N, C-alpha and C positions, 0 to 999 in steps of 0.2 A: 596253799600253793607254796612251792619252794621259794625262798627269799632270793635266790640267785637264778631265776628262770631266764633262759635265753630270750631275746626279742623274737616276736613272731615273724616268720618270713613274709615278705611282701607277696600279696596275691596278684596274679597277672590281670591285666586289664583287657577287656574284650570290647569290640564294636559289634553292632548287630544291625540287621535290617529286617523289616516286617513285610509280610505278604498278605494283602487284604483281599477279601472277596469283592468281585465287581458286580455280582448278581446275587439275589436271594436264591437259595437252592439247597441241595443235599450234598454234603461234603464226604468224599471218599478218598482218604489219604493213601498214598502208596508207600510211605516210609515212616518209620518210628523215630521219635526224638533220640538223639545221640548218633544218628547216621551221618557220616561225612558225605557232602554233596559237591558236585562240580557245578559251575554256572550252567544253566539250561537243563539240569536234572528235573524230571517231572516229580513234583511233590504230591500231586493228587489231582482230583478233578471235582468240579461242581456240576451236578446234574439237576434237571427239572424232575418232577415226580413221575414222568413217563420214561425217564432214562436217557433223554437227549443231553449231550454235553453242552453246558453253558460256558464253562471256563476250564481250560487246561492250565493248571497252576505249575509254573516252572521256577526253579531257584534263580533269582536274579544275579547271584554272585556265588563263588565257591565258599565253603565253610562247613559248619556242622549244624544240622537241624536241632535247635535247642527247644523248640516248642512246636507242637502240632495240635490244632483244635481237635478235641475228643468228642465233640457233639456231632450228630448227624446233620442237624439243621444249622444253616448259616444264613444271615441276612447280609445285604449289601454293606460293605465296610467292616465286616467282622475280621478279626485277626485269624488267619488260617494257619500261618507258620511264621517262625522266626529263625533266621540264620545268623550265626555268630562266628567270629574269627578273632585271633589275637590282635590287639591294637597295634597299629603301625605296620602291618604286613600287607597292605594294599598298595 
């Protein structure tokens, strides 16, 4: 490393909120991680094995979808999605 390296820039801080499943079921996401979302945007749905919707999953706040469950199966309390935004912007 060079002896006179510049200090590393400060990384931005982010806040986030998680969206959990309310039922066991099959998870069908509507959006991919990295997608900006408004509050109320549909992130996906949980269905039972016969196709009945158990839970329509909506973004609780605006931000960016930074995580989405990639498994089809979800149990009650599973992390389905995570939304993040720059700290201090709420």
